[in-house]
N, C-alpha and C positions, 0 to 999 in steps of 0.2 A: 882457435875456436874451442870453446868449452861448452858442453851441454850437460844437463842434469837428467838422469833417467831413473824412474822408479825401479827398484830391485827388490825382489822378495827373497828373504833369507829362509832357507829350508829348515834351519834349526829351530827358530822361534816364531816363524811366520810373521815377523815384523817387517814392515815396509819402510824403506828409507830412501832418500834421494842421495845418490852418489855421483860424483863428478867423473866424466870420462873425457879424456883429452885426445886430440888428433896427434898422431905421430907425424914426422916430416913427410912421409909418403902419402898422407891423406887418409890412412886407414885408422879406424877407431880402435883404441886399446880397450880391452874388456874392463869394466868397472870392478872395483874390489868390494867385498862384502864384510871385511874384517871389523869395521867400526859401527856396525848396526846395533842400536840399543832397542830393546823392546819398549813399546808404548803401552802404558797402562790404559785399561778400558775407560777409567774415569777421565783421563785426559782427552779422550775422543768424544765424550759426551758433552755437547754444547747446548745450553739453554738460552732462550731469549729472555728479556727482562721480566715479562709476565710469568713465565714458567718458573724462572729462578725465584721470583718473589713468592709464588705459591709454594715452592719447595721450602722456603724459609719461613713461611707463615706470616708474611707482611704484605702490605699493599705495594703494587708495582710503582706507584708514584713516590713512595717512601724510598724505594731502592734507587730510583732515578735521582732523587734529592741527595741521597748518600753518595752516589757516584759523583755528582757535581761538587760535593764538599770534601771528597776524599775519604769518606767513612765506609764505603762499600767494599765488598770482596773484590779481589782482582778480577779483571775482565779482559776480553779479547775483542779487538775491533776487526771485523770482517767487512771490508769496504766501509760503508756507512753504518752497518749494523753492529750492535753491541751484543756480545755473547758471553756467557759465564760457563767456565769448566766446572763439572761436577766436583772434581778434586779441590778446586779453589773454594767452592761454596762450603764443602765439608771442613776444610782447613779454617776458613773464616769463622764458621759456627763453633768449632772447637776452641778457637782463640777467645770467643766471647763467654766461655764457660767460667762461672764464678762459684765460690763456696759460700760467700755471704755478701751482703750488700755493701759493706765497707771495703771490700777488696777492689784494688785497681788493676788495670791491665799490665 
């Protein structure tokens, strides 16, 4: 049997799920915290479609249309809900930056 437990790393206060396995006698082995990576705050900030569209300065229907055609920023499905990471919105906006009208992506 294998379970996942949230473990807090004292060094960077990052939280990660680590696997703990049962030994043959049924006792749990303490999980290790060696492979915990810090999570950036931008990756924890999730916006719904309307807030993401406001952040980008566009209509939320435009963002829905772009998502269905593959032109939108990366998004996360949480159940049936669509959410956008702040880091993905920033990266997508940066990729849209141009120096002149003839420049292509």
